[in-house]
N, C-alpha and C positions, 0 to 999 in steps of 0.2 A: 454564483456562490460568493464571489468577492464583494458584491454589493449588499450582501445580507448584513443586517445589523448585528448578527451574532454568528460569526464564522468561527468554527473550531479548526485549529491547525495542529499539525504534527510535523516537526522537522525530522527527517529520517537520516540517520548517520550509518555509515558502514560498520559492520561487525568486523572484528579482527580477521585479516586474511582476505578481505573483499574490498572493492573500490566502489565509488559512486555515492550519490546522495539523492535526497528527494524531499518532497513536501506533499502532505495530504491536506486538502481543504474540504470541510464539510459544513453545509448549512445546518445549523443546530435545530432549526424548526422543521425543515423538509427532509433532511437526511441526504440531499443531493450531494454527491461527492466527486472530487476530481483529484488526480495525482499528477505530479510533475517529477520525473526522474532524470538524472544527469549522470554521465560518466559510468553507466553500467555496460559491461560487455554483453555480447549475445549470450543467452543462457545455454546455448548448445543445441544440437539437433534433437528434435522431439521434446524440447523443454520450453517452458514459459515462465515468466515472473508472475507471482500471485500475491495480492494484497490481503492482509489479515487484520481484522478488528479484534482487539484484545480488551476484555472486560474483567478486570480483577483476576480471580482464581479460575474463571470459566475457561474452557478450551477456546483457542482462537477460532473466529468465524470467518469463512471465506468472504471477501469483499470485492473480488473482481480480478480478472486476468489483465495483464499489461504487456502488450507486444512492444519490444524494444528493437528498433531498426538500426540503421547505420548512422543516423543523425546523433549529434552529441547530447541532445535532450529529447525527451518524449513527454507529451502532455496527453492525458486521456480522462474521459469520464469513466467512473467505475460504478459498481452497483450502489443503489440507494442504501444508506446505512440506517437500520432500524434503531430507534432510541439512541440517537447519537450522543446525547449528554452522558450516557453510561459508559462510553468507550474511553478507556484510560490510555491506550497506546495503539499504534499500528506497526505492522512488520511486513516485510516483503521477503518471499522465499522463492527458490527455484523449484518448480514442480513439473510433472509430466505434462505434455501438451494436452490441453483440455482442463487442466486444474485438478485439484484434490479437495476432499471434504475436510481434511485436516493436514497440517504441514507434514510433508514427508521428506522434503529436500532441505538443504541448508538455508538458514535465515541469513540474508545478506544485508538488510537494512532494518533499522528499528528506531522508533521515536515516540515520546510521550505526547499526549494531546495537551495543548495549552489553551 
């Protein structure tokens, strides 16, 4: 993804009351996507972090689950993003283990695509 001539990125900042940060990197041609998260605590038993692609006024689309361990940072490949040039922002929420089809838990990180 980093060697792509057209990589889309989003810096993710913590929402009020949460900690951590992240970055999403997406190849604008293939939709191949990766996420790096840092400073996030464990989401809790039976919970996981889920990445969401946001396209304007449309409902957020699930873009992959991210397991955060005890390391200070986590890097992971996430689902291929369809039509990546249409994504305006990404968000990360805490969801039930296995994920959700729409956000049900708190949004902890969010950032616009640049």
